[in-house]
C-alpha positions in Angstrom: 2.7 90.7 88.2 4.1 87.7 89.9 3.5 87.0 93.6 7.2 87.6 94.3 7.1 91.0 92.6 4.0 91.9 94.6 5.8 91.0 97.9 8.8 93.1 96.8 6.5 96.0 96.0 4.7 95.8 99.3 8.0 95.5 101.2 9.4 98.6 99.5 6.2 100.5 100.3 6.4 99.5 104.0 10.1 100.5 104.1 9.3 103.9 102.7 6.5 104.5 105.1 8.7 103.3 108.0 11.4 105.8 106.9 8.9 108.7 106.9 7.6 107.7 110.3 11.1 107.5 111.7 12.0 110.9 110.4 8.8 112.4 111.8 9.5 110.8 115.2 13.1 112.1 115.2 11.8 115.6 114.4 9.2 115.5 117.1 11.8 114.3 119.6 14.1 117.2 118.7 11.2 119.7 119.2 10.3 118.1 122.5 13.8 118.2 123.8 14.0 121.9 122.8 10.7 122.7 124.6 11.9 120.8 127.7 15.1 122.7 127.8 13.2 126.0 127.5 10.8 125.0 130.3 13.8 124.0 132.5 15.4 127.4 132.0 12.1 129.2 132.9 11.7 127.0 136.0 15.3 127.6 137.1 14.8 131.4 136.7 11.6 131.2 138.7 13.3 129.3 141.5 16.0 132.0 141.7 13.3 134.7 141.9 11.3 132.8 144.6 14.5 132.2 146.7 15.4 135.9 146.3 11.9 136.9 147.4 11.9 134.5 150.4 15.2 135.8 151.6 14.0 139.4 151.3 10.9 138.6 153.5 13.0 136.6 156.0 15.2 139.7 156.8 12.2 141.9 157.5 
């Protein structure tokens, strides 16, 4: 195999690996965003409950 063909082969392998890495990072980003949204909803609900409890104790 000529030197140029070796370089082309190596470049192709690196591009394939980069594509797989990028796809994995995009998938992980999507999962992280979903988890963050879920946590935000739980925290917002918890805040509502805490405020409701605080106002209940304030009127006693």
